[in-house]
KOLKE-705851 format. One record per residue (C-alpha): residue in one letter; x, y, z negated. Coordinates in steps of 0.1 Angstrom, whole numbers, padded with zeros to 4 digits, always signed. Layout:
BEGIN
aXYZ
...
END
This chain:
BEGIN
m-2396-0689+0595
k-2367-0706+0612
r-2341-0686+0592
r-2358-0697+0559
t-2358-0734+0570
r-2321-0732+0579
t-2313-0717+0545
n-2331-0745+0527
l-2311-0771+0546
v-2278-0755+0537
c-2288-0753+0500
s-2299-0790+0501
f-2265-0800+0516
f-2245-0783+0489
l-2267-0797+0463
l-2261-0832+0475
i-2223-0826+0475
s-2224-0814+0440
l-2244-0844+0428
s-2219-0868+0445
i-2189-0851+0428
n-2205-0853+0394
l-2215-0889+0400
s-2179-0899+0409
l-2166-0881+0379
v-2190-0899+0357
m-2182-0932+0373
g-2145-0926+0370
q-2148-0917+0333
k-2169-0948+0328
s-2143-0970+0346
q-2116-0956+0324
n-2136-0964+0294
t-2141-1000+0305
t-2104-1009+0310
i-2094-1036+0284
p-2060-1033+0268
v-2041-1066+0264
k-2015-1068+0238
v-1981-1082+0249
g-1951-1085+0227
v-1915-1079+0238
v-1886-1094+0218
l-1851-1082+0228
d-1816-1077+0212
d-1802-1044+0201
l-1828-1019+0214
d-1802-0992+0213
s-1778-1009+0238
s-1777-0997+0274
s-1785-1032+0288
t-1816-1035+0267
k-1828-1000+0277
v-1822-1009+0313
w-1844-1040+0309
l-1871-1022+0291
s-1873-0995+0317
c-1877-1022+0344
i-1905-1038+0324
e-1923-1005+0321
m-1918-0996+0358
a-1932-1031+0367
l-1964-1024+0349
s-1967-0989+0363
d-1961-1002+0399
f-1987-1030+0394
y-2015-1008+0381
t-2007-0981+0406
s-2011-1005+0434
r-2043-1020+0418
a-2062-0990+0404
s-2093-1011+0400
s-2077-1034+0375
s-2098-1041+0345
t-2069-1049+0321
r-2039-1030+0310
l-2009-1046+0292
a-2000-1028+0260
l-1964-1035+0250
s-1953-1040+0214
i-1915-1041+0213
r-1895-1058+0185
d-1857-1059+0179
s-1843-1094+0172
r-1809-1079+0161
e-1791-1107+0179
d-1802-1131+0152
v-1822-1163+0155
v-1842-1157+0123
d-1850-1121+0132
a-1862-1132+0166
a-1885-1158+0150
a-1897-1133+0124
a-1905-1107+0152
a-1924-1133+0172
l-1943-1144+0141
d-1953-1108+0133
l-1964-1102+0169
i-1986-1133+0169
k-2000-1132+0134
n-2005-1095+0128
l-2009-1080+0163
q-2024-1111+0179
v-2005-1106+0212
q-2016-1126+0242
a-1980-1133+0255
i-1944-1125+0246
l-1917-1114+0270
g-1883-1126+0257
p-1864-1134+0237
k-1830-1127+0252
s-1809-1157+0241
s-1815-1195+0244
m-1810-1201+0207
q-1837-1176+0198
a-1860-1190+0225
n-1860-1224+0208
f-1878-1211+0177
v-1900-1186+0195
i-1912-1214+0219
d-1924-1235+0190
l-1943-1205+0175
g-1959-1198+0209
e-1970-1235+0213
e-1984-1235+0178
a-2005-1204+0185
q-2012-1212+0222
v-1994-1179+0232
p-1973-1181+0264
i-1936-1172+0260
m-1919-1159+0291
s-1881-1154+0290
f-1861-1137+0318
s-1827-1142+0302
a-1826-1176+0283
t-1808-1199+0308
s-1797-1229+0287
p-1807-1262+0303
s-1815-1275+0269
l-1847-1255+0269
t-1860-1277+0297
s-1862-1307+0274
i-1887-1289+0251
r-1913-1293+0278
s-1938-1269+0262
p-1967-1259+0285
y-1965-1224+0269
f-1929-1217+0279
f-1921-1201+0312
r-1885-1194+0323
a-1884-1165+0348
v-1847-1170+0354
q-1825-1196+0370
n-1816-1226+0349
d-1778-1227+0343
s-1777-1263+0355
s-1787-1251+0390
q-1754-1234+0396
v-1731-1263+0388
k-1733-1276+0424
a-1722-1243+0437
i-1692-1243+0413
s-1682-1278+0422
a-1684-1269+0459
i-1658-1243+0453
i-1636-1268+0434
e-1639-1293+0463
a-1634-1267+0490
f-1599-1259+0477
g-1590-1294+0467
w-1585-1288+0430
r-1586-1320+0409
e-1589-1305+0374
a-1608-1276+0359
v-1610-1265+0323
p-1643-1250+0311
i-1641-1221+0287
y-1674-1216+0270
v-1690-1201+0239
d-1696-1224+0210
n-1734-1223+0208
e-1764-1238+0225
y-1760-1215+0255
g-1724-1225+0261
e-1728-1262+0254
g-1760-1266+0275
i-1742-1264+0309
i-1713-1287+0301
p-1729-1321+0307
y-1742-1309+0341
l-1709-1293+0350
a-1690-1325+0341
d-1713-1346+0363
a-1710-1322+0392
l-1672-1321+0390
q-1671-1359+0388
e-1690-1361+0421
v-1663-1342+0439
e-1636-1363+0422
a-1625-1336+0398
r-1621-1340+0361
i-1621-1320+0329
p-1589-1326+0310
y-1597-1302+0282
r-1627-1282+0269
s-1619-1248+0255
v-1645-1237+0230
i-1646-1202+0216
p-1668-1192+0187
p-1694-1164+0194
e-1678-1141+0168
a-1642-1151+0176
s-1615-1126+0168
d-1588-1114+0192
v-1563-1137+0173
q-1585-1167+0179
i-1590-1159+0215
e-1552-1154+0220
a-1545-1187+0203
e-1568-1206+0225
l-1554-1190+0256
y-1519-1198+0246
k-1530-1234+0243
l-1542-1233+0278
m-1509-1218+0290
t-1491-1249+0277
m-1512-1272+0299
q-1508-1280+0336
t-1543-1270+0347
r-1547-1235+0361
v-1584-1236+0371
f-1607-1222+0345
i-1645-1220+0345
v-1658-1193+0322
h-1693-1196+0308
m-1703-1170+0283
l-1721-1136+0280
p-1703-1103+0288
s-1699-1094+0251
l-1674-1122+0247
g-1663-1126+0283
n-1649-1091+0286
r-1627-1096+0256
l-1615-1130+0269
f-1605-1115+0302
a-1588-1086+0285
k-1567-1110+0264
a-1559-1131+0295
q-1547-1100+0313
e-1524-1091+0283
m-1509-1126+0282
g-1502-1128+0320
m-1529-1153+0328
m-1544-1131+0355
d-1512-1134+0375
e-1505-1155+0406
g-1512-1192+0403
y-1543-1189+0381
v-1579-1195+0392
w-1608-1180+0372
i-1644-1189+0382
m-1673-1172+0363
t-1707-1186+0360
g-1739-1165+0363
g-1737-1156+0326
l-1710-1131+0336
t-1714-1126+0373
n-1751-1117+0371
h-1741-1088+0348
i-1711-1077+0367
t-1727-1047+0383
a-1736-1034+0348
m-1701-1037+0335
s-1678-1008+0333
s-1655-1002+0363
s-1624-1004+0341
v-1633-1040+0331
r-1638-1051+0367
t-1607-1033+0381
y-1580-1040+0354
v-1593-1072+0337
m-1612-1094+0361
e-1596-1086+0395
g-1591-1117+0415
a-1617-1138+0397
l-1644-1157+0415
g-1680-1156+0405
v-1713-1173+0411
r-1745-1153+0408
t-1781-1155+0419
y-1786-1142+0454
v-1809-1111+0455
p-1821-1101+0490
q-1814-1065+0497
t-1849-1056+0508
v-1864-1022+0515
e-1885-1025+0483
l-1855-1031+0462
k-1836-1002+0476
d-1866-0979+0470
f-1870-0993+0435
r-1833-0987+0427
v-1836-0950+0437
r-1868-0945+0417
w-1854-0964+0387
k-1821-0945+0387
k-1840-0912+0387
k-1863-0922+0359
f-1836-0938+0337
q-1813-0908+0339
m-1842-0885+0328
e-1850-0907+0299
n-1813-0916+0289
p-1791-0887+0299
s-1764-0899+0276
i-1759-0932+0295
i-1738-0926+0326
d-1733-0950+0356
a-1760-0974+0345
e-1767-1001+0371
l-1793-1027+0377
d-1782-1063+0372
v-1799-1096+0380
p-1816-1100+0346
a-1830-1065+0350
l-1847-1075+0382
r-1859-1107+0366
a-1874-1086+0338
y-1893-1065+0364
d-1906-1096+0382
a-1916-1113+0348
a-1936-1083+0337
f-1952-1080+0371
a-1962-1117+0371
l-1976-1114+0336
a-1998-1084+0345
m-2010-1103+0376
a-2018-1134+0356
v-2037-1114+0329
e-2057-1096+0356
n-2065-1129+0373
v-2079-1143+0340
g-2102-1114+0337
t-2118-1095+0308
r-2125-1125+0286
n-2122-1128+0249
f-2086-1120+0240
g-2091-1127+0203
f-2077-1154+0180
e-2095-1182+0165
k-2089-1185+0128
i-2080-1219+0113
n-2095-1229+0080
v-2067-1237+0057
s-2064-1240+0019
t-2054-1207+0004
n-2032-1224-0021
s-2011-1243+0004
s-2013-1220+0034
t-1982-1207+0050
d-1976-1181+0077
l-1974-1207+0104
e-2007-1224+0093
a-2025-1190+0093
l-2014-1180+0128
g-2046-1190+0145
l-2051-1200+0181
s-2053-1177+0210
q-2086-1183+0227
n-2073-1171+0261
g-2039-1188+0259
p-2046-1220+0279
e-2063-1200+0307
l-2034-1175+0308
c-2009-1204+0311
k-2028-1218+0341
s-2029-1184+0357
l-1991-1180+0352
a-1984-1214+0366
s-2002-1205+0398
t-1988-1170+0402
k-1967-1166+0433
f-1953-1135+0450
i-1921-1121+0464
g-1905-1101+0437
l-1875-1078+0437
a-1851-1107+0430
g-1867-1130+0456
d-1895-1156+0456
f-1913-1159+0423
s-1931-1191+0415
f-1932-1217+0387
v-1929-1255+0388
d-1934-1271+0354
g-1928-1237+0339
q-1894-1233+0356
l-1883-1209+0383
q-1870-1230+0412
p-1833-1230+0422
s-1825-1207+0450
i-1794-1195+0469
f-1763-1185+0450
e-1739-1158+0461
m-1701-1163+0459
v-1683-1131+0449
n-1647-1121+0445
v-1640-1093+0420
i-1619-1066+0438
g-1614-1031+0427
h-1645-1014+0413
g-1669-1040+0426
a-1676-1076+0437
r-1672-1085+0473
t-1693-1113+0487
i-1672-1141+0502
g-1700-1166+0510
f-1732-1183+0498
w-1742-1217+0486
t-1776-1233+0495
p-1789-1266+0484
q-1793-1278+0520
g-1761-1264+0536
g-1736-1261+0508
l-1711-1234+0514
v-1720-1210+0542
k-1705-1177+0553
k-1737-1162+0565
l-1773-1171+0556
k-1796-1185+0582
f-1833-1188+0573
t-1843-1209+0603
n-1840-1247+0609
t-1826-1253+0574
e-1839-1289+0574
n-1813-1300+0600
t-1784-1282+0583
t-1753-1303+0574
y-1740-1300+0539
s-1705-1286+0539
t-1679-1277+0513
s-1653-1264+0537
k-1633-1234+0526
s-1635-1221+0561
n-1670-1212+0553
l-1658-1186+0528
g-1644-1152+0535
p-1609-1140+0526
i-1602-1141+0489
l-1578-1119+0468
w-1566-1142+0440
p-1552-1130+0407
g-1519-1113+0410
d-1530-1097+0443
s-1521-1129+0460
s-1537-1141+0493
s-1522-1177+0489
v-1546-1203+0476
p-1534-1215+0441
k-1527-1252+0439
g-1546-1254+0407
w-1519-1265+0384
e-1484-1256+0373
n-1457-1271+0351
p-1461-1258+0316
t-1444-1225+0309
y-1411-1219+0293
g-1391-1241+0317
k-1403-1274+0305
r-1389-1303+0326
l-1407-1335+0334
k-1396-1365+0314
v-1394-1394+0339
g-1390-1428+0324
v-1369-1456+0341
p-1366-1492+0330
v-1334-1509+0319
i-1332-1543+0336
d-1306-1569+0340
g-1317-1586+0372
f-1325-1571+0406
a-1306-1539+0396
d-1307-1527+0432
f-1342-1513+0424
v-1332-1494+0393
r-1296-1494+0380
v-1288-1478+0347
v-1251-1474+0340
p-1241-1456+0307
d-1209-1435+0307
p-1195-1435+0271
s-1168-1409+0280
n-1193-1381+0283
n-1223-1397+0266
t-1244-1396+0298
t-1263-1422+0318
e-1262-1426+0356
v-1294-1438+0371
s-1295-1450+0407
g-1313-1476+0429
f-1338-1480+0456
c-1368-1468+0435
i-1348-1438+0423
d-1339-1428+0459
v-1375-1430+0470
f-1387-1410+0440
d-1360-1383+0447
a-1370-1382+0484
a-1407-1378+0476
m-1401-1351+0451
r-1380-1332+0476
k-1410-1334+0500
l-1433-1315+0476
p-1442-1280+0487
y-1430-1267+0454
a-1400-1274+0431
v-1404-1298+0402
s-1377-1302+0377
y-1373-1336+0359
d-1349-1357+0339
l-1345-1395+0343
i-1347-1410+0308
p-1340-1448+0304
f-1365-1468+0284
a-1338-1483+0261
k-1330-1490+0225
p-1300-1473+0208
d-1278-1502+0218
g-1286-1497+0255
t-1308-1527+0259
s-1343-1526+0273
a-1370-1514+0248
g-1398-1535+0262
t-1416-1549+0293
y-1429-1530+0322
s-1463-1529+0306
d-1448-1514+0275
l-1431-1488+0297
v-1464-1479+0314
h-1480-1476+0280
q-1455-1449+0271
v-1468-1427+0299
f-1503-1432+0285
l-1490-1421+0250
g-1475-1390+0265
k-1439-1399+0258
f-1431-1398+0295
d-1445-1375+0321
a-1439-1400+0349
l-1424-1434+0356
a-1399-1440+0385
a-1395-1478+0387
d-1405-1509+0405
t-1439-1509+0388
t-1466-1530+0403
i-1500-1513+0408
r-1524-1533+0387
a-1561-1529+0380
n-1557-1531+0342
r-1529-1505+0342
s-1549-1481+0363
l-1575-1479+0335
y-1552-1456+0315
v-1526-1443+0340
d-1527-1431+0376
f-1505-1446+0404
t-1493-1430+0436
l-1497-1447+0469
p-1474-1478+0471
y-1440-1474+0487
t-1432-1511+0492
e-1449-1541+0507
s-1476-1557+0486
g-1482-1593+0474
v-1468-1620+0452
v-1447-1646+0471
m-1431-1679+0463
v-1395-1688+0471
v-1386-1725+0474
p-1356-1745+0487
m-1357-1758+0523
k-1352-1794+0534
d-1345-1810+0568
g-1378-1823+0580
k-1363-1845+0608
s-1381-1878+0604
k-1362-1911+0603
n-1394-1931+0606
a-1394-1959+0632
w-1429-1949+0642
i-1419-1913+0650
f-1429-1919+0687
l-1465-1917+0675
k-1461-1883+0659
p-1461-1861+0690
l-1499-1867+0694
t-1526-1867+0668
w-1548-1897+0662
d-1578-1882+0679
l-1557-1874+0710
w-1543-1910+0710
l-1579-1924+0707
t-1593-1901+0734
s-1565-1909+0758
s-1569-1947+0753
c-1607-1944+0759
f-1601-1924+0791
f-1576-1950+0804
i-1602-1977+0800
f-1629-1955+0815
i-1609-1946+0845
g-1600-1982+0852
f-1637-1991+0850
v-1647-1963+0874
v-1620-1973+0900
w-1632-2009+0898
v-1668-2000+0904
l-1658-1978+0934
e-1634-2004+0949
h-1650-2038+0940
r-1671-2043+0972
i-1646-2030+0997
n-1611-2038+0983
e-1598-2074+0981
e-1574-2063+0953
f-1602-2056+0930
r-1621-2089+0936
g-1616-2124+0924
p-1623-2142+0891
p-1637-2120+0863
l-1605-2121+0842
h-1585-2112+0872
q-1607-2082+0879
v-1605-2070+0843
g-1567-2073+0842
t-1564-2055+0875
s-1585-2026+0864
f-1566-2021+0831
w-1533-2026+0849
f-1541-2000+0875
s-1553-1975+0849
f-1525-1978+0824
s-1498-1980+0851
t-1507-1945+0861
m-1491-1934+0828
v-1457-1941+0843
f-1470-1938+0879
a-1462-1975+0886
h-1496-1986+0901
r-1493-2007+0932
e-1529-2014+0942
t-1542-1996+0972
v-1572-1974+0967
i-1595-1975+0997
s-1627-1955+0987
n-1625-1918+0991
l-1644-1914+0958
a-1619-1936+0940
r-1590-1916+0956
f-1606-1884+0943
v-1609-1898+0908
v-1573-1911+0908
i-1559-1878+0919
v-1576-1859+0891
w-1566-1886+0865
v-1529-1886+0877
f-1528-1848+0871
v-1542-1853+0836
v-1517-1881+0829
l-1488-1859+0842
v-1497-1831+0817
l-1501-1855+0788
t-1468-1873+0795
q-1448-1841+0799
s-1463-1826+0767
y-1456-1858+0748
t-1420-1859+0761
a-1414-1823+0750
s-1428-1828+0716
l-1409-1860+0709
t-1377-1844+0721
s-1382-1816+0696
l-1389-1840+0668
l-1357-1860+0675
t-1333-1832+0683
v-1343-1798+0667
q-1334-1793+0631
q-1366-1792+0612
l-1361-1770+0581
q-1393-1771+0560
p-1402-1758+0525
t-1402-1783+0497
f-1436-1769+0486
t-1461-1748+0505
n-1487-1739+0479
l-1491-1733+0442
s-1516-1761+0437
v-1490-1788+0446
l-1467-1773+0420
i-1494-1774+0394
k-1505-1809+0403
n-1469-1823+0402
k-1462-1804+0370
e-1432-1787+0386
y-1413-1759+0368
i-1419-1724+0381
g-1396-1695+0376
y-1405-1658+0372
i-1385-1627+0363
n-1384-1620+0326
g-1408-1594+0315
s-1429-1594+0347
f-1467-1595+0348
v-1464-1626+0370
r-1463-1648+0339
e-1499-1637+0330
l-1510-1639+0366
l-1498-1676+0369
i-1514-1686+0336
q-1547-1670+0347
n-1545-1692+0379
g-1541-1725+0360
v-1504-1728+0355
d-1494-1745+0321
p-1472-1721+0302
s-1449-1750+0295
q-1442-1751+0332
l-1429-1715+0333
r-1392-1706+0330
p-1380-1670+0331
y-1348-1658+0347
n-1330-1625+0343
s-1311-1620+0376
s-1309-1632+0411
a-1279-1653+0404
q-1297-1671+0376
c-1326-1676+0399
n-1303-1692+0425
e-1289-1715+0398
f-1323-1726+0387
l-1335-1734+0422
a-1303-1753+0430
n-1306-1775+0399
g-1343-1782+0404
g-1369-1789+0378
a-1353-1823+0369
k-1320-1807+0358
g-1333-1778+0338
g-1340-1756+0367
i-1371-1747+0387
a-1389-1760+0418
a-1400-1725+0429
a-1396-1689+0420
i-1426-1666+0421
d-1424-1628+0421
e-1433-1598+0442
t-1424-1594+0478
p-1397-1567+0473
n-1379-1587+0446
m-1379-1619+0467
k-1368-1601+0498
l-1338-1587+0479
f-1331-1623+0466
l-1333-1638+0502
a-1309-1611+0514
k-1282-1629+0495
y-1294-1665+0497
c-1312-1667+0530
s-1296-1699+0542
t-1309-1721+0514
y-1344-1708+0506
t-1375-1696+0523
m-1404-1674+0513
i-1440-1687+0512
g-1470-1664+0510
p-1481-1640+0498
i-1500-1664+0474
f-1515-1635+0454
k-1526-1601+0466
t-1511-1570+0448
d-1508-1534+0458
g-1471-1531+0458
f-1448-1507+0438
g-1460-1472+0429
f-1449-1444+0407
v-1468-1438+0374
f-1483-1406+0361
p-1507-1397+0333
k-1544-1401+0340
g-1557-1372+0360
s-1522-1357+0367
p-1524-1333+0396
l-1490-1345+0408
v-1505-1379+0419
s-1521-1367+0451
d-1491-1345+0461
v-1465-1372+0454
s-1486-1397+0473
r-1487-1375+0504
a-1449-1370+0500
i-1445-1408+0499
l-1463-1411+0532
n-1439-1386+0547
v-1410-1405+0534
t-1421-1440+0545
e-1432-1429+0579
g-1399-1413+0587
d-1363-1425+0592
e-1354-1416+0556
m-1371-1448+0543
k-1351-1469+0567
d-1319-1454+0556
i-1327-1461+0519
e-1337-1497+0527
n-1305-1503+0547
k-1285-1488+0518
w-1298-1512+0492
f-1312-1542+0510
t-1287-1550+0538
p-1281-1588+0538
d-1246-1603+0540
t-1232-1607+0575
t-1227-1644+0571
c-1262-1648+0560
s-1275-1629+0590
d-1255-1652+0614
t-1264-1685+0598
k-1299-1679+0588
p-1320-1709+0599
t-1355-1707+0611
i-1384-1727+0597
s-1399-1748+0625
n-1435-1760+0621
s-1436-1788+0648
n-1471-1799+0645
s-1485-1828+0665
l-1504-1821+0697
g-1541-1823+0692
l-1572-1828+0712
d-1581-1791+0710
s-1552-1784+0734
f-1563-1809+0761
w-1600-1812+0759
g-1603-1791+0790
l-1583-1817+0810
f-1604-1846+0797
l-1635-1826+0806
i-1624-1823+0842
a-1615-1860+0844
g-1648-1870+0829
v-1669-1848+0851
s-1651-1859+0883
s-1654-1896+0874
i-1691-1895+0865
s-1698-1875+0896
a-1681-1902+0917
l-1701-1929+0900
i-1734-1910+0906
i-1726-1906+0943
f-1717-1942+0947
a-1748-1955+0928
a-1771-1932+0949
s-1755-1945+0981
f-1757-1981+0971
c-1794-1979+0960
y-1803-1962+0992
r-1787-1989+1014
h-1806-2016+0994
r-1839-1998+0990
h-1857-2028+1006
i-1853-2046+0973
f-1873-2019+0955
m-1901-2022+0981
t-1907-2059+0974
t-1942-2062+0959
d-1942-2096+0943
a-1907-2095+0927
s-1904-2084+0891
g-1883-2056+0878
w-1858-2080+0863
k-1855-2099+0897
r-1848-2066+0914
i-1821-2057+0890
r-1805-2092+0894
a-1807-2088+0931
m-1789-2054+0930
l-1762-2068+0907
r-1757-2098+0930
f-1754-2077+0960
f-1729-2054+0942
d-1708-2084+0935
q-1707-2093+0972
k-1684-2079+0998
d-1696-2049+1018
l-1692-2065+1052
s-1701-2032+1068
s-1670-2016+1054
h-1643-2007+1079
t-1618-2026+1058
f-1635-2060+1063
r-1643-2052+1100
q-1607-2045+1106
s-1595-2076+1088
g-1621-2097+1106
a-1610-2085+1140
r-1574-2094+1131
d-1585-2129+1120
g-1610-2136+1148
t-1640-2140+1124
s-1660-2110+1131
y-1682-2127+1157
n-1689-2157+1136
v-1702-2136+1107
e-1725-2117+1129
a-1735-2149+1147
a-1744-2165+1114
a-1767-2137+1106
v-1783-2140+1140
e-1787-2178+1137
a-1806-2174+1105
s-1833-2155+1122
p-1865-2175+1131
n-1867-2156+1164
n-1832-2167+1174
n-1826-2168+1211
t-1793-2186+1217
t-1792-2175+1253
c-1789-2139+1242
p-1756-2123+1233
p-1753-2109+1198
s-1770-2075+1192
p-1748-2045+1186
e-1771-2036+1156
s-1765-2069+1139
g-1737-2055+1117
r-1760-2027+1103
s-1788-2052+1095
n-1765-2075+1075
d-1775-2061+1041
a-1812-2066+1049
d-1804-2102+1060
q-1787-2108+1027
d-1817-2094+1008
s-1841-2118+1026
h-1819-2148+1019
f-1818-2139+0982
f-1856-2138+0978
r-1859-2172+0997
e-1837-2187+0970
q-1860-2172+0944
g-1891-2189+0960
t-1906-2158+0976
p-1923-2164+1010
v-1904-2149+1038
g-1935-2133+1052
e-1939-2112+1021
i-1906-2095+1024
p-1913-2064+1044
n-1892-2059+1075
t-1866-2083+1061
p-1849-2105+1087
e-1835-2137+1076
g-1798-2134+1070
a-1768-2154+1061
q-1753-2153+1026
e-1716-2150+1021
t-1700-2167+0992
n-1674-2150+0970
n-1638-2155+0978
END
């Protein structure tokens, strides 16, 4: 029984297993039957080319990898591939066929930006998303179609990386070489702006037709060889770029001194190019390409792809993955993910009712019912693909890191990276990127092998080939020939050019780190006379008739609009030269000139004030400051003003008055000594002063003003209000001297106005008669002139700094500007003997004033304290109290030691005290006088004053009756 039960259990177990297997098979078959195919079109160029086959294989492997990793997916992309045959019309026709006939839900492609323009319009019309992984033109961004997705970097995102290289090596010019179509032209505006930000310019744009022949390419390259710029930025696809570099190699333009920078259009495909092209044609070139992280997934994919591709295409040898191939993989993977996220909805098209008579293929396209939802799904798709982060913002793949490569041998060596936050970096750091400082230093790049197997950084420009020498223009001038002197030699039909400017120019050119050949060519007519003004000569450089200008040319803002100047090599500014006159005054009132009116007034006020202070301090105790009012006033003024010559005879008794007098005598000593020195200078020193000190006086007096003939100074003076009728030109320093000597009244001039170097040269010969005023206008000095954007400007400017900072400049100046020995010995000085003002002595007056006021305050406090009884009177009014105080101040201070001493000598001391005692109602004649009677004398006088005013004596607190002394 047990055996039978065990047998039944085993049979039941195997039956359950069999039923489970059958059920899983049925469910799997049912799952396969429910997978919905989604039609997707692919439009690419030349399906038989190796690059297109590489891209297609990546697309297929992307779909395989997606569905393998997501076996439960309910959708499957079904690819329909079309060949655009590298033609815009064929690409549009292929897209139209895919949308109208096959009703595809999305299109991968097309390859080029020109084709994408038309295909995008078709996709928007039918609500079919278009995703391109190779159309990079920035112009496609302006379409702003919600149905266009660019799964590749925009070309404009790499211009910052290119400009960083230009800035790192200090190149100031670069010539873009690009294909003449929408792809090539799209990057140029962005490239020009990026170069302008780093102070580099584009002197020429080399445009090559897409179907250019070798002859056309050679002609364009030859044109580039005849120019100075040696930095070229190549923006084109490999089909044309390879031919361009091959021709450049043949013509010797891949030799030392040249710089070739490739954009992503070439560098992103460089791994797919043949090794012969990289080794023999592009070696030494630099390139910018999208940075692709070398992840484990990428390495694994490369191995799998290589094996699969070789099996399917055994005839294609050495095929490699490039950046567009990886972008194709990521684009297909993203599309499969977006379709799966949308789900198994209606993938059909909604037909539009149109008239059969007027309908066209475009009107009969219909609308994809799932298109808007698919666009939303694509816009939100994010993942890490083989080429890096994959996400869309406004339908555009966001800029990422760019890799800088140097083509060497069979490959491209990485020399650095460019990031939007840090600029050029040698190694990537993915932490704390927010605090990274932007840098364009070439030290952040690795070693570079330049064209011609050179390790030296090219300077970016060269003199044109075939031994062409620079044509350097020089002016032909009559006056101030020490700057530029042109002397023709009829015997051998040559011209000798010399002068200060020529020596500086030669010295600067010798300082250049490279040799520059040039010829000095006078700007003259056939008869040897000048062919025009300095402005005309500068304009010749702009017209290209001269390559440079070595002359005393002023750096002006209006000239810098069409030519470039080097740094100035002379002093700057426009000055005025005028005759000198003896300023020694013959005025009878010259003794007042040493001091200004405010100092005279302040001194007078202080003399009066000091006299008043001394009188107040001495009046009660000093007989010399008493008497009738007029006598007291005269004594005070006499005492104060006599201190000016230290002739005061009055004796000062009070310590406070002595303190005030001591301070005041020191102030008077400083004033008198300063006055004596200034007056002596005015009467004895030769006062050479300019006849005019500013331009406004010349204009107001309508004086004649001279300027060198042909100079810009004439226009400058007219702009500043000078009447043209007041201007008189001169041609030489001798004529200028003659004009100044004659003066404006005799057909000459009152002043000569020119630049500082010219006037210094003039004064070197006539320094004893004239003086220089100014500068009255600001200029930038003399500079050498070069064509706009010339790369020589920066190098020559640095050379000028080396010359001017060394002894060589001093030697050149001594050679041409050494004044005459007699002039050096007799050269007078201009003395500006200005009057002494209050600002030089206000500190002394402050000390005198503070000391005097302090003495007055101390005296007043002491006086009021001694007579405080008056303020304690209850019935007296305020006015009576003030009168009492003034009356007591006018009386002698009998308690002073001076009166006690004088009284003892005269025998009157006892009588005064006795009189004070006798006035007391409690007088006891039998008693001797009290020793305290002298101290109570002031109180006695206070009591007597109030009796005279009618105040009862009993109401005066503690006030004994005293005697009153009359004034003497």
